[in-house]
Structure formats: structure tokens, C-alpha cells
C-alpha positions as CSV (number, residue, x, y, z in Angstrom):
1,M,9.5,-36.0,2.6
2,Q,7.7,-39.0,1.2
3,A,6.9,-38.9,-2.5
4,P,3.2,-39.3,-3.3
5,Q,2.3,-42.4,-5.1
6,Y,0.9,-40.6,-8.2
7,L,4.3,-38.9,-8.6
8,I,6.1,-42.3,-8.3
9,D,3.8,-43.7,-11.0
10,K,4.2,-40.7,-13.2
11,Y,8.0,-40.4,-13.1
12,N,8.9,-44.1,-13.1
13,V,10.2,-44.0,-16.7
14,A,13.4,-45.1,-18.3
15,A,15.9,-42.3,-17.6
16,P,19.7,-41.8,-17.9
17,R,21.9,-41.5,-14.8
18,Y,23.7,-38.5,-16.3
19,T,27.3,-39.3,-15.6
20,S,27.7,-37.4,-18.9
21,Y,25.8,-35.2,-21.3
22,P,25.1,-36.1,-24.0
23,T,24.6,-39.6,-22.8
24,V,26.5,-42.4,-24.6
25,P,23.6,-43.5,-26.8
26,Y,23.3,-40.0,-28.2
27,W,26.9,-39.4,-29.1
28,D,27.5,-38.4,-32.7
29,K,29.7,-41.4,-33.4
30,D,29.7,-41.0,-37.2
31,V,31.8,-37.9,-37.0
32,F,34.3,-39.1,-34.4
33,D,37.9,-38.9,-35.5
34,K,40.9,-40.1,-33.6
35,K,43.2,-37.2,-34.7
36,A,40.6,-34.7,-33.7
37,W,40.3,-36.6,-30.4
38,E,44.0,-36.3,-29.8
39,Q,43.8,-32.6,-30.5
40,S,41.0,-32.2,-28.0
41,V,43.1,-34.1,-25.4
42,K,46.1,-31.8,-26.0
43,F,44.0,-28.6,-25.8
44,S,42.3,-29.6,-22.6
45,F,45.7,-30.7,-21.1
46,D,47.4,-27.5,-22.0
47,E,44.4,-25.5,-20.7
48,T,44.2,-27.0,-17.2
49,N,47.1,-29.4,-16.3
50,T,49.3,-26.9,-14.6
51,A,46.6,-25.3,-12.5
52,N,44.3,-28.2,-11.7
53,G,45.9,-31.4,-12.8
54,I,44.2,-34.3,-14.6
55,S,42.2,-37.4,-13.5
56,L,43.0,-41.0,-14.5
57,Y,40.6,-43.9,-14.5
58,V,42.0,-47.4,-15.0
59,H,39.6,-50.2,-15.9
60,L,40.7,-53.6,-14.6
61,P,38.0,-55.9,-16.1
62,F,38.9,-59.3,-14.7
63,C,36.7,-61.2,-12.1
64,E,36.8,-64.8,-11.0
65,S,33.0,-65.1,-11.1
66,L,30.1,-63.3,-12.7
67,C,27.9,-61.1,-10.4
68,T,24.6,-61.4,-12.2
69,Y,23.4,-58.0,-11.3
70,C,26.5,-56.3,-12.7
71,G,26.3,-53.8,-15.6
72,C,30.1,-53.3,-15.9
73,N,32.4,-54.5,-18.7
74,T,34.0,-57.6,-17.2
75,R,36.0,-60.7,-18.2
76,I,35.4,-63.8,-16.2
77,T,38.4,-66.0,-15.6
78,K,40.4,-67.7,-12.9
79,N,43.5,-67.6,-15.0
80,H,45.7,-65.0,-13.4
81,T,48.4,-65.1,-16.1
82,V,46.2,-62.4,-17.8
83,E,47.4,-59.9,-15.3
84,Q,50.9,-59.0,-16.6
85,P,50.0,-58.7,-20.3
86,Y,47.0,-56.5,-19.5
87,I,49.1,-54.1,-17.3
88,K,51.7,-53.9,-20.1
89,A,48.9,-52.9,-22.5
90,V,47.6,-50.2,-20.1
91,L,51.0,-48.7,-19.7
92,L,51.5,-48.7,-23.4
93,E,48.2,-46.8,-23.8
94,W,49.3,-44.3,-21.1
95,A,52.6,-43.8,-22.9
96,M,50.6,-42.8,-26.0
97,Y,48.7,-40.2,-24.1
98,R,52.0,-38.9,-22.6
99,K,53.2,-38.3,-26.2
100,V,50.0,-36.3,-26.9
101,F,50.5,-34.2,-23.7
102,K,54.2,-33.3,-24.6
103,A,54.6,-32.1,-21.0
104,T,54.7,-33.7,-17.5
105,P,51.1,-34.6,-16.3
106,V,50.0,-33.6,-12.9
107,I,47.9,-36.4,-11.4
108,R,45.2,-35.1,-9.2
109,E,42.9,-38.1,-9.2
110,L,43.6,-41.8,-9.8
111,H,40.9,-44.5,-9.6
112,L,41.2,-48.2,-10.2
113,G,37.9,-49.7,-11.2
114,G,36.5,-52.8,-12.6
115,G,35.8,-55.6,-12.8
116,T,37.7,-56.5,-9.7
117,P,41.0,-54.5,-9.2
118,T,41.9,-56.8,-6.3
119,F,41.8,-59.7,-8.8
120,F,45.4,-58.5,-9.6
121,S,48.2,-59.4,-7.2
122,P,49.6,-56.6,-5.0
123,E,52.9,-56.9,-7.0
124,H,51.1,-56.3,-10.3
125,L,49.1,-53.4,-9.0
126,K,52.3,-51.8,-7.7
127,A,53.9,-52.3,-11.2
128,L,50.8,-50.6,-12.8
129,V,50.7,-47.6,-10.5
130,D,54.5,-47.2,-10.5
131,G,54.4,-47.2,-14.3
132,I,51.7,-44.5,-14.3
133,L,53.3,-42.3,-11.8
134,S,56.8,-42.5,-13.2
135,G,57.6,-39.3,-14.8
136,S,54.5,-37.6,-13.5
137,E,53.9,-35.1,-10.8
138,I,51.4,-35.7,-8.0
139,H,49.1,-32.8,-7.2
140,P,49.2,-31.6,-3.6
141,E,45.5,-32.4,-3.2
142,A,45.6,-35.7,-5.1
143,E,43.2,-38.5,-4.1
144,F,43.9,-42.1,-5.1
145,S,41.1,-44.6,-4.7
146,F,40.3,-48.2,-5.7
147,E,37.4,-50.6,-5.8
148,A,37.8,-53.8,-3.9
149,H,36.0,-57.1,-3.4
150,P,35.8,-58.0,0.3
151,G,36.3,-61.7,-0.6
152,N,39.7,-61.3,-2.2
153,T,41.2,-58.1,-0.8
154,T,44.2,-59.0,1.4
155,E,46.1,-56.9,3.9
156,E,49.0,-56.9,1.5
157,H,46.8,-55.3,-1.1
158,L,45.9,-52.6,1.3
159,K,49.4,-52.0,2.5
160,V,51.0,-51.9,-1.0
161,L,48.3,-49.5,-2.3
162,Y,48.6,-47.3,0.8
163,Q,52.3,-47.0,0.2
164,L,51.6,-45.9,-3.3
165,G,49.4,-43.0,-2.1
166,F,45.9,-44.6,-2.0
167,R,43.7,-43.3,0.9
168,R,40.2,-44.3,-0.2
169,L,38.7,-47.6,-1.0
170,S,35.2,-48.7,-2.0
171,L,33.9,-52.1,-1.0
172,G,31.3,-53.7,-3.2
173,I,28.8,-55.3,-0.8
174,Q,25.3,-54.7,-2.4
175,D,23.4,-56.7,0.3
176,F,24.2,-59.0,3.2
177,D,21.0,-61.1,2.8
178,P,22.2,-64.6,1.9
179,H,19.2,-65.2,-0.4
180,V,20.0,-62.0,-2.4
181,Q,23.7,-62.8,-2.4
182,F,23.0,-66.3,-3.8
183,I,20.8,-65.1,-6.7
184,I,23.2,-62.3,-7.7
185,N,26.2,-64.5,-7.2
186,R,28.0,-62.0,-5.0
187,I,29.0,-63.9,-1.9
188,Q,30.9,-62.2,1.0
189,S,30.3,-62.5,4.7
190,F,30.0,-59.6,7.1
191,E,33.2,-60.9,8.8
192,Q,35.1,-60.5,5.6
193,V,33.9,-56.9,5.2
194,K,34.6,-56.2,8.8
195,T,38.2,-57.6,8.5
196,V,39.0,-55.5,5.4
197,T,37.4,-52.4,6.9
198,E,39.3,-52.7,10.2
199,Q,42.6,-53.5,8.4
200,A,42.2,-50.5,6.1
201,R,41.6,-48.1,9.0
202,A,44.5,-49.5,11.0
203,I,46.8,-48.9,8.0
204,G,45.6,-45.3,7.7
205,Y,42.9,-45.1,5.0
206,T,40.9,-42.0,5.6
207,S,37.8,-42.7,3.5
208,I,36.0,-46.0,3.1
209,N,32.9,-46.4,1.0
210,F,30.4,-49.2,1.0
211,D,28.4,-49.9,-2.2
212,L,24.8,-51.0,-1.5
213,I,22.0,-51.6,-4.0
214,Y,18.3,-51.4,-3.6
215,G,15.8,-53.1,-5.9
216,L,17.8,-56.4,-6.2
217,P,16.1,-59.7,-6.9
218,R,14.5,-61.2,-3.7
219,Q,15.4,-58.2,-1.7
220,T,13.0,-57.4,1.1
221,I,12.4,-54.6,3.6
222,T,13.5,-57.0,6.5
223,G,16.6,-58.1,4.6
224,L,17.7,-54.5,3.8
225,H,17.0,-53.4,7.4
226,D,19.3,-56.2,8.6
227,T,22.0,-55.2,6.0
228,I,22.0,-51.6,7.2
229,T,22.1,-52.7,10.8
230,L,25.3,-54.6,10.0
231,V,26.7,-51.6,8.1
232,S,26.0,-49.5,11.2
233,Q,28.5,-51.6,13.1
234,L,31.3,-50.4,10.8
235,M,30.1,-46.9,9.9
236,P,31.9,-46.4,6.6
237,D,32.7,-42.8,5.8
238,R,30.4,-42.8,2.8
239,I,27.7,-45.0,1.3
240,A,26.7,-45.3,-2.4
241,F,23.1,-46.5,-2.4
242,Y,22.4,-47.3,-6.0
243,S,19.2,-48.2,-7.7
244,Y,19.5,-51.6,-9.4
245,A,19.5,-51.1,-13.1
246,H,17.7,-54.0,-14.8
247,V,19.0,-54.0,-18.4
248,P,19.1,-57.7,-19.4
249,W,19.0,-56.7,-23.1
250,I,22.5,-55.3,-22.5
251,K,23.7,-57.6,-19.7
252,P,22.5,-61.2,-20.4
253,G,23.8,-62.3,-16.9
254,Q,20.8,-60.6,-15.5
255,R,18.6,-63.2,-17.1
256,R,19.5,-65.6,-14.3
257,F,16.4,-64.1,-12.7
258,T,13.3,-62.6,-14.1
259,E,11.2,-59.5,-13.4
260,K,9.1,-61.6,-11.1
261,D,12.1,-61.8,-8.8
262,L,12.4,-58.1,-8.6
263,P,10.5,-55.8,-6.2
264,D,7.9,-53.8,-8.1
265,A,8.1,-50.0,-8.3
266,N,6.2,-49.4,-5.0
267,N,8.3,-51.9,-3.1
268,K,11.5,-50.7,-4.7
269,R,10.7,-47.1,-3.6
270,A,9.9,-48.4,-0.1
271,L,13.4,-50.0,0.0
272,Y,15.0,-46.6,-1.0
273,E,12.9,-44.7,1.6
274,L,13.9,-47.2,4.3
275,G,17.6,-46.9,3.4
276,R,17.5,-43.1,3.3
277,L,15.7,-43.0,6.7
278,L,18.2,-45.3,8.4
279,F,21.2,-43.6,6.9
280,T,19.9,-40.2,8.1
281,N,19.3,-41.6,11.6
282,L,22.9,-42.9,11.6
283,G,24.2,-39.4,11.0
284,Y,24.8,-39.6,7.2
285,H,23.9,-36.7,4.9
286,E,22.4,-37.2,1.5
287,I,24.8,-36.0,-1.2
288,G,23.6,-35.4,-4.8
289,M,21.9,-38.6,-6.1
290,D,22.3,-42.0,-4.4
291,H,25.2,-41.0,-2.1
292,F,25.4,-40.5,1.7
293,A,28.4,-39.3,3.7
294,L,29.4,-38.5,7.2
295,P,30.2,-34.9,8.1
296,T,33.9,-35.9,8.4
297,D,34.1,-37.1,4.8
298,S,35.4,-35.0,1.9
299,L,32.3,-35.7,-0.2
300,Y,30.1,-34.0,2.5
301,N,32.4,-31.0,2.6
302,A,32.4,-30.7,-1.2
303,G,28.6,-30.8,-1.2
304,C,28.4,-28.0,1.5
305,E,31.0,-25.8,-0.4
306,G,29.4,-26.3,-3.8
307,K,32.4,-28.1,-5.1
308,L,30.8,-31.5,-5.8
309,H,31.6,-32.9,-9.2
310,R,30.2,-35.8,-11.3
311,N,31.9,-37.7,-14.1
312,F,32.0,-41.2,-15.4
313,M,33.5,-42.4,-12.1
314,G,30.4,-41.0,-10.2
315,Y,30.5,-38.2,-7.6
316,T,33.8,-36.8,-6.5
317,H,35.0,-33.9,-4.5
318,Q,37.8,-33.3,-7.1
319,Y,37.3,-31.4,-10.3
320,T,39.5,-31.8,-13.3
321,Q,38.6,-30.8,-16.8
322,L,40.6,-33.6,-18.3
323,M,39.9,-37.2,-17.4
324,V,41.8,-40.0,-19.2
325,G,40.3,-43.5,-19.2
326,L,42.8,-46.3,-19.6
327,G,42.0,-49.9,-20.2
328,V,39.3,-51.8,-22.0
329,S,35.9,-49.9,-22.3
330,S,37.2,-46.9,-20.4
331,I,35.7,-43.5,-21.2
332,S,37.8,-40.3,-21.4
333,D,36.5,-36.7,-21.1
334,T,38.2,-33.5,-22.2
335,W,35.1,-31.5,-21.3
336,Y,34.8,-30.6,-25.0
337,A,34.7,-34.3,-26.2
338,F,34.2,-37.9,-25.1
339,A,35.9,-41.1,-26.3
340,Q,35.4,-44.7,-25.3
341,N,37.9,-47.5,-25.7
342,V,37.1,-50.8,-27.4
343,K,35.2,-53.3,-25.2
344,N,37.0,-56.5,-26.0
345,V,40.3,-57.4,-24.2
346,E,41.9,-59.0,-27.2
347,E,41.1,-56.1,-29.5
348,Y,42.2,-53.6,-26.9
349,T,45.6,-55.3,-26.5
350,A,46.1,-55.7,-30.2
351,L,45.5,-52.0,-30.8
352,V,47.8,-50.7,-28.2
353,N,50.5,-53.2,-29.1
354,A,50.3,-51.8,-32.6
355,G,50.8,-48.3,-31.3
356,E,47.3,-47.1,-31.8
357,L,45.0,-45.4,-29.3
358,P,42.2,-48.0,-28.6
359,V,39.3,-45.5,-28.8
360,F,36.5,-46.6,-31.2
361,K,33.7,-44.1,-30.6
362,G,33.1,-40.7,-29.1
363,H,31.4,-37.3,-29.4
364,F,32.5,-33.7,-29.9
365,L,30.3,-31.4,-27.9
366,T,28.5,-28.6,-29.8
367,P,28.1,-25.1,-28.1
368,D,24.5,-26.1,-27.2
369,D,25.8,-29.4,-25.8
370,L,28.2,-27.5,-23.5
371,I,25.5,-25.3,-22.2
372,I,23.1,-28.1,-21.5
373,R,25.9,-30.2,-20.0
374,K,26.7,-27.4,-17.5
375,H,23.1,-27.1,-16.3
376,I,22.6,-30.8,-15.9
377,L,25.9,-31.0,-14.0
378,N,24.8,-28.2,-11.7
379,I,21.5,-29.9,-11.0
380,M,23.1,-33.3,-10.3
381,C,25.8,-31.8,-8.0
382,R,24.2,-28.7,-6.4
383,G,20.5,-29.0,-6.9
384,N,20.3,-25.6,-8.7
385,T,21.4,-23.7,-11.8
386,S,21.0,-20.3,-13.3
387,W,21.2,-18.8,-16.8
388,N,21.2,-15.5,-18.7
389,H,19.6,-15.8,-22.1
390,H,21.0,-12.5,-23.3
391,L,24.6,-13.4,-22.6
392,Q,24.3,-17.1,-23.6
393,P,21.4,-17.8,-26.0
394,C,20.5,-21.4,-26.3
395,I,17.3,-22.6,-28.0
396,P,17.5,-26.2,-26.7
397,L,17.7,-24.8,-23.1
398,L,14.6,-22.6,-23.7
399,E,12.8,-25.7,-25.0
400,G,13.9,-27.7,-21.9
401,L,12.7,-25.0,-19.5
402,E,9.3,-25.2,-21.2
403,R,9.2,-28.9,-20.5
404,M,10.4,-28.1,-16.9
405,E,7.2,-26.1,-16.2
406,A,5.2,-29.3,-15.8
407,I,7.9,-30.6,-13.3
408,A,7.6,-27.3,-11.4
409,D,3.8,-27.7,-11.3
410,D,4.4,-31.1,-9.5
411,G,6.5,-29.4,-6.9
412,L,9.8,-31.0,-7.9
413,V,11.6,-27.7,-8.8
414,E,11.2,-24.0,-8.2
415,L,11.5,-22.2,-11.5
416,D,11.8,-18.5,-12.4
417,S,13.1,-16.6,-15.4
418,H,16.8,-16.9,-14.5
419,S,17.1,-19.9,-12.2
420,L,16.0,-23.4,-11.1
421,T,16.2,-25.0,-7.7
422,V,15.4,-28.6,-6.9
423,T,13.0,-28.9,-4.0
424,P,13.4,-31.5,-1.2
425,L,10.7,-33.5,-2.9
426,G,12.5,-33.2,-6.3
427,K,15.7,-34.7,-4.9
428,R,13.9,-38.0,-5.3
429,F,13.5,-37.4,-9.0
430,L,16.8,-35.9,-10.1
431,R,17.1,-38.0,-13.2
432,N,13.7,-36.9,-14.3
433,V,14.5,-33.2,-13.7
434,C,17.7,-33.5,-15.8
435,M,15.8,-35.4,-18.5
436,A,13.6,-32.4,-19.1
437,L,16.7,-30.5,-20.3
438,D,18.1,-33.4,-22.4
439,A,17.7,-31.9,-25.8
440,R,19.2,-34.8,-27.7
441,L,16.9,-37.3,-26.1
442,W,13.8,-35.3,-26.8
443,A,14.9,-34.7,-30.4
444,D,15.2,-38.4,-31.0
445,K,13.1,-40.4,-28.6
446,P,14.2,-44.0,-28.5
447,A,12.0,-46.6,-30.0
448,T,13.3,-49.2,-27.5
449,Q,14.3,-48.9,-23.9
450,L,17.9,-47.6,-23.6
451,F,18.0,-46.8,-19.9
452,S,17.0,-48.3,-16.6
453,M,13.9,-47.1,-14.8
454,A,14.1,-43.9,-12.8
455,V,12.3,-45.3,-9.7
């Protein structure tokens, strides 16, 4: 179903991506306390570790060159002597959390993100993962995954990580068009991607993801069509088709190009619709927001079974209440509270070497936060949610549902006194649907742009 132009114009506003609620700019940072954070970690661990296990995200920030589109926390260097001290610091941080747990953690999900995890040598990655898993239990349904740059991922990387239990990898491609690759400084050939993909499958990896982005500078319909044609030769198990987030006030690297280089809202939407059509024709199914998966992939099965989950790592078929983020800038989530690590490598290393958890800001969720969070998560993962005002009264939810009436009038949701369902048309505007329930955003509308545009 194509979205009418007037709806594209109406809903093309700055909107969060809702990997959390409240979103980071609306955290109550002034009341954050490290001791209270540790107590929240211990409570969540004790509540769920034995039954469901925990998730770990490890941020490996180093890259040899700057991709100018990138919104991640990175450190650009060609000096690989940084690897060992950083791994030592991450393991020291993990040891501090182990003391908070006071019991053996059950690892259900482990993800290496970046930056460029394959910046690190296979030997150093092995030392990192061995250090995390030592003294831990691995959940029977555990999934280990990592992000990889096609230009520097070797067969040895793939073999070592496979031997450690990794079965899923995500290749950051973005676009094969050489004009786009040049301006975003993300250079890798189709042959490099093909080699890594085929090596991974031969070794035994069961899920391979390709990251693609629409809305990049100098991106065209023809170029994107050619990119997806090349992707179709390899048929990854899932595809993340992200909207480019232009936030040069946060990421100065994006100032290598200007808004004039970017497709306007209409052309950007056309790029998305083209990608969605081609993926569907190839047999992929749309999952949540910005993901597509083959019927054989675990993400598809989770979507069908209502088990899809979303956290700071994006969509996952695994659910754990406690997610611990290790490394510079990582975010942790106990369900009841969030905390983020410091964003500077030197400050991070100094804190952990001094025996101090490197968190510097966070948020303790209120009862109303928890209710709104649940409904936003339901919408992002299942496309529907329901409530009972008598059993769980929440004034901010009622106010959000009043705002939702206008969205229902536009045909994006079906709304009644107890439930909400996103329509096929509304799937194009999930961020806007969730934003109607975002009580903290509506209570304190930003004077400047905090988020990327929804379209």
C-alpha cells in the first residue's frame, strides 16, 4: 500500500526510533545514582537470570577510517596497539558487574558492535570472548552475533568466532553504488561481500544480515535498484533497511556533504518503497520497522509467534529483561532503569582501571514510564497493544490515546476503548504512531531538533 503524499508531508517530522522509552534525551539524568543503578542491576539479575538469562552488548569503537554517514560512537585510528588495553578494560568492567550479580550469569545473547569489531585481531577477539564466558553459563538457546566490515573481515575472524559459539553476523554494506560509497567513505566491493558471505556459510553460520541504508547522499533509484540486484545474488537471511539519520549537529562527519546532496522527502520515500517492493518480490517478509527476513530466519519466526523484541541493539528474537552494555558509550537496561557509559575511551579506561563502573548518566523508570514503555514496545514489535484502565490506570496513556485519535482518522491505526492495531498503511509510520504515546516528549517539546526525520 503506497502512502498518499499528504500523509508523507504531514508525518515527515523529527521522531525518535524508540529503541527505548523514555528516549535518551528525556532521561532524568539529575537524579541518577550509581549505587541505585547497581541495586537495579542486582534486582533484575536475581529476578530473571536463572529462567531467561541475560544479554551482553560489547561496544568496540575503533575504525581505521571514518564513514561520514555514521551516527555511532567511534574512534578513528590505524594504531592497533589500542586493542589489548581496551579489551583489558572491558573485562575489568565485566568483573565489576559479576561482583554485583553475586551469582553465575547465564548468557543468552552476546553481541559485538561498533565501531568495527573486526578491527580487532582474531586472537584479541578470542581473548575478549573467553574472558566474558569464563565462569559464566551459556543458555541453551543462546545467540552470539557480531558486526563486520566486509573490507577487513578475514576467514580467520569467522573461524575463531564460530568456534566461540557465534552463528550470526551482520555485514555493513549500506550501498554498492561507487558514487555513494565515495561520499560516505564506506568502500567495499561486491566481491569482498560475496567472499565473506560464502566463507561464513561454508563455516556454518546460520544467519547473515546485510545492513543497507536509504536516503544517503547522491543515492538514486537506479543505484539502489542495482544494489539490491547484487544483494539478490547472495540472499542474506535478513536485511536491515535503515533510514539515513541526518544529524550533523551531533555527528560533524556528516558535514562532508550538505542537505543538497540528500534526496528530498519524496525521493527518499520512493527509495524506501522501491526497496520494500524488491525485497518482497525476493521472498523477504517485513518485520517490525526497517527489517526484512526470509521465512527460514529466526527473526521471521519471532515475528509470527509474537516474540519479537526490541532493545538498544535493535530487533531480536531473544528477550531478556537485563541487558548489560560493556565498553565506551554502551547502554545497559534492567527494564526498570537505563545507564550509559562515558563516551571517551581515555575516560572509560581510567574509570574501570580505578575500579569504578563507567556509567555517567541514566534514568530510573516511573510507574507511568513502565506502562508507556510496554505499549510502545508492543507497537514496535507486534503492531498492536491493549490496555485496561481499571486495572492499570495511567493518565499519560489516556492523554496519548487522545492524540492517537487524529492518527486513527488518517487510517494509520484502528483504535477502540481497549486496544490499538497498526494498519498496513500505518506500518510506514510506526515512529509517528509511537510518538503519540510519548508522554515525556509532549510534556517538554524540544526547542531544537533532537531526532532525525521520520520519513
